[in-house]
C-alpha positions, 0 to 999 in steps of 0.5 A, spaced: 500 500 500 502 506 498 503 512 503 498 517 504 501 525 503 501 525 511 505 519 511 510 522 506 510 528 510 512 524 516 517 520 513 520 527 510 521 530 517 525 524 519 529 524 513 531 531 515 532 530 522 537 524 520 541 529 515 541 534 521 544 529 525 550 527 520 547 521 516 546 520 509 539 518 507 536 515 501 528 514 501 526 507 499 522 507 493 515 504 495 511 499 490 504 497 491 506 490 494 512 493 498 514 491 505 520 495 505 522 500 510 522 508 509 529 510 509 536 507 509 541 511 512 549 511 512 554 514 517 561 511 520 561 505 515 554 502 518 548 502 514 541 502 518 534 501 515 529 506 518 521 505 518 517 511 520 510 510 524 505 515 526 501 515 532 496 520 531 489 517 533 487 512 538 481 509 535 478 506 542 479 513 545 475 517 539 470 512 539 468 513 546 469 521 545 464 521 539 459 516 544 458 522 548 451 525 547 450 532 546 449 536 553 453 531 557 460 531 560 463 525 561 470 523 564 474 518 559 480 514 562 485 511 557 489 506 560 497 507 559 499 500 559 500 495 553 496 497 547 494 492 541 494 497 536 501 499 537 503 492 537 500 491 530 504 497 528 511 494 531 510 487 528 509 490 521 515 495 522 519 488 524 517 485 518 519 491 513 525 492 517 527 484 516 525 484 509 531 489 507 536 489 512 542 484 512 544 481 518 549 486 521 545 492 518 542 496 524 534 497 524 530 503 527 523 504 528 521 511 528 515 513 532 512 520 531 506 521 536 504 528 536 499 531 541 492 531 538 485 530 541 485 523 540 491 521 542 493 521 550 500 520 553 502 516 547 510 516 550 507 512 556 503 507 551 509 506 547 514 504 553 509 500 556 508 496 550 515 495 548 517 493 555 511 490 558 511 496 563 506 496 569 505 500 575 506 497 582 505 499 589 510 497 594 512 498 601 518 499 604 520 501 611 513 503 612 513 508 606 508 506 600 510 508 593 509 507 586 514 504 581 514 502 574 516 494 573 519 492 566 517 486 563 511 485 568 507 484 562 509 481 555 514 485 552 514 487 544 521 488 544 522 481 546 517 478 541 520 483 535 528 482 537 530 484 530 528 491 532 534 494 535 531 501 538 525 505 537 526 513 537 519 516 540 518 523 537 513 527 541 512 534 539 519 535 537 522 531 543 526 525 542 527 519 546 531 513 543 529 506 547 534 501 546 532 493 545 536 489 550 534 483 546 537 485 540 542 481 537 546 487 535 545 490 541 552 492 542 553 495 535 547 499 536 548 502 543 555 504 540 552 506 533 552 514 531 544 514 532 545 512 540 551 517 540 548 523 538 542 523 542 546 520 548 542 524 553 536 522 551 537 514 550 533 510 555 537 503 557 532 499 561 537 495 564 542 501 566 535 504 569 534 497 573 541 497 576 540 504 578 534 502 582 529 507 580 525 501 577 524 494 578 525 488 572 522 482 572 526 476 569 525 472 563 521 466 567 517 470 571 510 468 572 506 473 567 500 469 567 498 471 574 498 478 577 498 474 584 504 470 582 508 476 579 507 480 586 510 474 590 516 473 585 518 480 585 517 480 593 522 474 592 527 478 588 527 484 591 526 482 599 526 489 602 520 491 598 513 488 600 509 488 593 502 490 594 498 490 588 499 492 580 495 499 579 492 501 573 496 507 569 491 511 566 490 518 563 483 522 564 480 526 558 474 530 560 469 530 554 463 535 553 458 535 547 455 542 545 450 542 540 454 537 536 461 540 537 466 537 542 470 540 547 476 537 550 480 538 557 486 533 559 
């Protein structure tokens, strides 16, 4: 399927940004049945393929907003955990990148997630989907706090190990998320793209070592929250793991004379 004009604009914006970072960038010509990524870029003797995806509408949120009747006000909650729509896009990107890249070529998914009335906290949703991130309530030394736990749920980075990293761009701000399961992890971490955006690189293993989030290991019981809490308690014995929390964003929706007014 050929790209829409909006997709072309997003691809061009990413191309310009990569060129500004010192890459030589070539768009990949698309055909009707093409499964190729959008761009091939080169720098420092390395080749990297880039697929550009956009997050400009959450269809579930939009359906809920459009269901509000004229004269009514409703608060709509959007869960910020793993999102099936994002998973489908990530799977498609993995297929596209693998179709073009040689075994040693780097592969980057670039997500552009601009704010709109129909998108809420896209960055948190993308992180939760890639890392299986959940929010957990813990107690230590008679003090309760909320922390993130990576791999408490099923992680798309584990499912799609051919994606070396995901660049998330929201309103011009970028964060590079590293895939710890990539067979090219060492090469990608040392690559130009990771170096030039270094202050904005998220390495979940490093953050876990710093103690600011919990990490559930590979054999953790993801099928059961109860069993997962027990598992985490045995791994981190100085904490009592009380329960997983719903991580949500709220939208207040008012429908007036067929129009809609939104506040987040």
